[in-house]
N, C-alpha and C positions, 0 to 999 in steps of 0.2 A: 393477422390483420385486425386493426381496431375498427369497431363499428360504433356509430353514434346514434342515439335515440332522438337527437335534436332534429326531428323531422320537419321539413318545410313544405308548405302548400306549394304545388307546382305553379310557377308563374304562367299567366296566360299571354299568348302572343297572337293567337288566331281569333279567339272570342274575346269580347270586352270583359274587363275584370268584374263588372257588376252584372254580367249576364246571368239570368236565372231561367231554368227550364219551366215554362208555363204551359205551352201548347206546341203542337206540331208546326204551326205557321211560323213561330219564332225560331224554330230549329232548322227548318227546311233550307233557308238560304245558305247555311254553312255546308250542308250536304251537297247542295247544288254546286257550290264553289269547288268542292273536292272532286265531284263527278266530272265537271267540265274543265278543270284546270289542265293546261298544257304542260306535260312533263317531258322535256326534251334532253335533260342530262341528269347524271346521277345525283348531283347536289339538289336538284329540283325534286327528284323522287324522295330523297331523304327528308327534305323539308315538308313535302306532302305527307309522308308517314308521321312526322312529328305533329303536324296539324290534325291529322286523323286521330292520333293518339290523345291529343288534348281534348278533342270533341268527345271521344269515347270515355275519357276520365270524368268529364263534366256530367255527361248524361248518365254514366254508370253510378256516380256518387249520388245524383239526384234520385235515381230509382232505388238505390240502397236505403237512403234516408226514408223514403216513403214506406218501404217494407219494415224498417226498424221501428218507426213510430207506430205503425199499425200493430206490430206484434207486442209492443209495450202496453198497448191499450186497445184490445180487440172490441171493446164496447163503444169506442168513439167512432161514430158513423162518418164523420168528416175525414178522419184518417184513413178509414177503409175506402172511402170514395176517392181520395187522392191517389191511393195505390191503384185502384181499379181504373181510374182515368188514365194513368200512365200505361197500363198493360192493354187497354182497349183503344185509346185514342192517340197515343204517342208512339208506342212500340210498333204497332202494325205498319204505319206508313214508313217507318224507319227501315224496316227489314228489306224491302226491295232496293233501297239505296245502299244498304250494307252489302247486298249481293253485287250490285254494280261496282262498288268500290273494290270488293274482293277481285272481281274479274279485271278491273282496270289494273290492279297491282300485278296479278300473275300473267296478264297478257302483255305487259310492258317489256320490251326487249331489255330494258335497264335492270329488271328484277334479277337477271342472271349475274349482274355485277355485285349484288349484295353478298356480303360475307356469309357463306353457309354456316360457319361456326356460330354466328350470332343470330342469323335469320332463318336457319334451316327448319327448326321445329315450328316456327311461326308460319312460314310459307306452307308447310305440310298441313297445318290446321286450316289455313285459308282455303286450300284446295279441297279439303274435306267439307268445309262449309258450302262451297260452290256445288259440290256433288249432292249435298242434301237439300239445298234450297228449292222450295216449291211455293209459288205464289198462293196456291190453294191451301197451304198449311198455315198461312198467317192468321186467319180468324180462328182456326182450331187451336193454335198455340196460345192465342190470347184467351180463349175460353178455358183452356186447361189451367192457365196461371190464376185466373179468377177463382175457378172451382177449387184448386188445390189450397188456396188461402182460406177457404171456408172451413177447412179442417181445424185450423187454429182458432177460428171463431167458435166452432162447436165445442172443442175440447177445453178452450180457455174458460168456458162457463162452468165446467165441472167442479163441483165441490161436495163435501159431505158434512153432515152435522154429527158431532160427537159430544155428548153430555152438555148440550145447549150451546156449543161453540161451532162456528163454521170454519172449515179448513179446505184449502185447495187440495187436490190429490197429491201434489208434491209435499205439502205441509203434513198431510195425513200419513204419508209414508214413514214419517219419523216414528210413529207409534209401532211400526213393524219391528223396531229395534228394542221394544220394551221387554223386560223379563217376564211380564204378565202374559202368559200364553192366551188366556181367554180374551184379553184386550186385543192382542194381535189378530186373533181369529175374527173378532167382531169388526175390526177396522178393515181387514182384508175383504170380508164379505161386503161391507159398505162400499168400498172402492169399486169392487167388481160389479155390484148391483147398479152403482151410479153409471159405470161405463155401459152396462147393458141397456140403459134407458135410451141411449143414442145409437144402439147397434144398427138399427134399420136405416137411419139417416146416413151413417158412415158407410154402410154397405152400398146404398144407392149411389152415394157420392163416388165410391170407388168404381162401381160398374160404369158410371158415366165417364170417368177418367180413363178406364181401360178401353172403352169404345172410341173415345176421341184419340187416344194415343195410337191405337191400332190403325185408325183411319190415316193419321199423319204418316205412319210407316208405309202403309199401302200407297199413299200418294207419292211417296219418294221412291217407290219401286222395291220395297223390302217385303219379305214373306211375313215378318212379324215385327212387333215393336222392339223386342229384345235385340234383334240383329241391327235395327236402325239405331237404337240407343248406344250400342257398342261403338258404332262409327261416330255418332254425335259426341260421345264422351271422350273420343280420342283414344280408345283402348287399342292402340297400335301394337302393344307389346305382350298381350295375352288374349286368349280366346275363351269361348264358352266352355270348351273342353277342359281348359285349365281350371275354370270355376268348378266343374263337376269333380275334377280330381281333388280340388281343395275340400269340397263337401265330404268326399270319402275319407280323406286324410284326417279330417276333424273327427269323424266317427271312429276311426281306428286308433288314432294317436292321442286325441284330446279327451274324448268322453270318459275313458277309464280313469283319467286323472280327476275329472270333475266328480265322478262317482266317489272317489276316495275323499275328496274335499268335503262333500256333503255328508258322507258317512262319519267323518271325523267330527263334523259340526253336530250331528245327531248324538254322538257319544258325549261330546262336551256338554250338550244340553240335557243329557241323561233321559232321552226320549225313546219310546219304543219305535216310533216312526217319525220321519221328518216331513212336515207339511210345507206348502209354499209360503205360509205366513211365519215359518220358523227360520228361514234361511239368513235373515239379517239380525237375528236375536242373539243375545248374550245370556249366559247362565245367571240365575238368581244371585243378587249381590254385586253383579258387575254392571256398572252404569254404561249406557250407550256413549260412544265417543261424542264429545261436543267441542269440535275444534275452533268454533267461533260462534258469536251470537248474531251479528249483523253483517250486511253486505260490505259496509265500510271496513269493518274489522277483518273480513276475509281478504279484501284487497290489500290492506296494510300488512297483514301477515304474509301474504303471497309475495309482496315486494321484498320483505325481509328474507324469505326463502330463496327467491331468485337471486338476490344480491350475493348470497353465499355461493351460489352456483356460478354466476357470472354477472358482474355489475351492469353490463349492457342490458341483460334480460330485465333486471329490476328497473333500469332507466326507462325502458319501453312502457312498463305499467305506470310509472310515475307520470310520464308524459300523457298517457291516456287519461289518467285521473285529472290532470290539469285541464284537459280538453273536454272533460265530462263525457267520457266514452264508456260508461258502465251503467247497466241496469240489472242488478243482481238479485234483489229480494223477491221471493214468491208472493203473489197477491192475486186476488180474484180478477178475472178479466184480462189477465196477461196470457199470451200464447204459451203452450208448453215447451219444454226442451231448453236447449242452450246453444248458442252459436257465437262465432267470431265473424263479424262482417267487415271485409276489407273496404276501405273508402279510398278510391284510387287517386283522387285529386289532393285531398288533404293528407293522405298517407297513414295517419293513425287510425286503426280500425275501431270497431264498437263491439264490446262483449255484452251479451244478453244471457241471463240464466235465471233459474227459479230456485234460489238458495233458501234452505230452511234449517241451517245449522247442523247439517249431517256430514259424515265423513265423505259420502259420495259427492258432496258439493265441493270439497277440497279437490277431489280428482277432477271434477268438471272445470274448476277454476284454473288449475295448472294446465289442463288439457287445452282450454281456450286460450290461455296465456301463451302456450306454444304456438298456436295459430297466429296470435297477435305478433309474436316475434318474427314469424315468417313474413307477415305483411310489412313490418318495418324493414326487414332485410331486402325484400324485393322492391321496395319503393324507389330505390336509387336507380333501378334499371331504366334505360332511356325511353322505352315505349310501354304504353298501357298493356299492349298485347303480350309483352314479355313477362308480365306479372300474372298471367293466367297459367298457373302451374297445375300439373296433374294432381287429382285428389289423392292418389296413392302416396304421393310424397307429402302432400299437405297434412295427411293424417299421421305420417311419421313425425312431423314437427310437433304435433300435439301429444301423441302417445309416448314418444321418447321422453318428452318433458315430464310426463307423469312418473316415469321410472327414474330418470336422472335426479329429479328434485327430491325423491324419497329420502336421500341422505340428509336432507335439511328440514325435514318435517317436524323437527323438535320445536320450531317456531309456533306450531299449532297446538302442541301438547306440553303439559306441565311435568309429566313423569314418563319414565322409561317404558313402563308397561303399556301405557296408552299408545306411545310411539310404536312399540313392537306390534300391538294389535292393528294399528293403522297400516303398517307395512304388510302385515299378514293379509289384511282385508284387500289391499291393492293387488298383491300377487295372486291371491285366489281369484280375483276379478279378471286379471290378465288371462288366466287359463279358462275360467268359466264363461267368458264372453264369446268364445269361439263357437260353441254350439248354436247360440242365438244368431250369430252372424251367418252361419251356414243355413240355418232355418229360414231366415228372411230372404237370403239370396236364392235359395232353392225354390222357395214359394214364388218369387217373382218370375223365375224362369218358367215355372209351370203356368202361372197366370197368363203370361203373354204368348206362350206357345199354344194355349187353349183359350183364346180371348172370348169365345162365345159360350163359355161355361155357365152353368146355372149356379144359383146361390148355394144349393145343396152340394153340388160338385166342389164348389170353392171351399165350403166348410169341411167336406170330407177329405179333400186333398191337404188342406191346412192341418187337419187332425193327424193325418198319416205322417206328414213331414215333421210336425212338432213332436209327435210321439217318438219318432226316430231319434230325435236329438235331446229328448228329456232324460235327465239322469235317472238311473234305476234306483238311486238312493233317495229320490223324492216321491212321496206318496201323493198321487193326484186323484185318488178315488173320490167319486162324487162331484168332481169339479168340471165335468165334461162340457156343460153348457157355457161356462165362463171361458174355458180353453178354446172352444169353437170360434170365439171372436177375439182371441188374444192378439191376433195380428193387427187389430185396429189401433192398438196403442203405439204402433211404430209409425211416426210421422213421415219417415222417408218414403214409405209406400205411396203416400198421397202427394207429397211435395217435391221429392227428388227421386223419382223412380230409378231403380238399378244402382243407386248410390248406397251401397252397404258392404259389398265384399271388400271395398277399399279399406274398411276398418280391420278386416282380417289380414289383408296383404300388409298394411301399414303396421299392424301389431307385430308381425314377424320382423319387419324392419326395425321397429322400436326395440324389440328384445335384442336384436343384433347390435344396435347402438349402445344399449345398456350393458351388454356383454363387453363391448369396447371400453365403456365408462368404468367398469369394475377393474379393468386391466390398466387403463391409462386415461385418467379423468380429463386432463387438458387436451389430449389428442382427440377424444370423443367429442368434446364440446367444440373443438376446432372443425372437425369433420361435419358436425351438425350445422354450424353457422355457415360454413363454406357451401355446403349442398343447398341450403335454403336460400342463400344469396343469389343463386343462379336462376331463381324464379322458374319460368317455363322455357328457358333458352336451350335446354338439353332434353334428350329423350329420357323416358322413365328409367331404363337400365343405367343410363349415364348419370342421372341424379343419384341413384342408389350407390353407384360406384364412387361418386364424389363424397358420399357419406361413409365410404369404406364398407358398403354392404353388398350382399349378393341378392339380385332380384330373382326369386324363385318361389314357385308354389308347389314344389315337388314334395311328396310324402316324406322322403328322407330328411329334407331340410326342416320341415315342420316338426318331425319327430326329434331331431337334434335340439332345436330351440326349446321345445316343450320340456325336454329332459333337463336343460339348463335352468329353466324357470322353476321346475319342480324341486331341484336341488336347493335353489335359493330360498324357496318357500320353506323347505325343511330347516334351513339355517335360522329362519326367524321364528319358527314355531317352537313352543316349549320342548325341550329335549325329551320329556317323558311321553309326548304325544306321538313321536315317530320312532 
């Protein structure tokens, strides 16, 4: 099937073309119309769903832009106020209406006539929303949204000074690739010490978030926030026990490979012991990889890379460039991290990241590029709700792109050896990311199972969990105080709780797709685009199946995939190293 990146803004039929979201008073009449409309036949129900979808797209895109603008400039008070206004003044009065609309839909006798193949997963999630909705939670959810955004404000201000120059923490991380070990150590300590300055602020913020979230869960009749969140996130296809099994499988089948990777790195650097500031370094005489200089260059090279993989993928990025949908370079006052934000009315998403000319930025760019392609492919679906796909497939879109695009990374590098090093770096990362995923996920389970914990208990349990998943090949002696707070660098804990194991599940899916790609390039790309074009209209196992994948968290499945990646890693490593 041919896909086109010539994305069109959805035409409005229900709201005026020039309508803008300014306040609740302007929006309320449209919600009232939908709540009170008489639906007496199937055509009327489908028109009602289209009008609701249009309203959701307009409001959703407005909210997204407020968040995008604020993360691009956390020091601009007006942008922060615009976001806060939405989550405190517009979203709260909207929620009871959303609940009434959900009930109107499922209570209509005509809902039974909707095609289950198309509407089944949507109706399932509507029923879930009804089950979770509590009026008392509206102000609490509004408060958590405002508080979670403060994380970006606090961390966006973090910078260090080095030899008279100021660097954001993302820019400073580039020095950790330097062959000069004393410089690496100096920068590592500067970064950690800078983070420590805000440790109490971030601890207090997290305590407040845990309290608020626990109250939300209790109000909805759950024992703890974890159980509530599993339902809210639509985790219909796996359980907390599956997560625990995943944690154990990582310890058994992945950590030994990570130990091997880091020990090989230690030998390569000819060091008696490998310290945390050594893990990204190269031996003396080998320059750090510099795949690009500016954000513009990164986009252009990624377009070239994607074009070799599939012209449609490149066209998506070109279209986004035309529409000014990138903010890539790291700078002070910009929130940390990277994301692809879908924009449901105009269709072309927005990519945000903190690029500083490193290899890891290429990975981030192709990762977010995979998300962007998912947005393009799902945009043609008839309802906004159909575009709400599970995160476990969303991350397959991005992580599979990291692996499939590797064959075309020559666009970023002038010589064969740099290209080989880049692939080695990527495959090492595919393996070494699993312990951190297990650490963050396991920590969240503990936090919300024990919501009244003290700060000392939090630090102690984090220490226990992080030590369990730290490679024996890394010497962390004397860094206990920094490590006690190292969870604070993970923005997901603050902004999107329980969203992390998805990366692990999706990495398994991505490896599976890459395996297909090695055997049949066209078939794998076809499976990839077909699965993503289904949006959220199928269950998670069905979406995996459409991509030719098995949905499984079993230790055997994980062991098989790790074996495959490890073999591929051996193939790209110098023969004398293995």
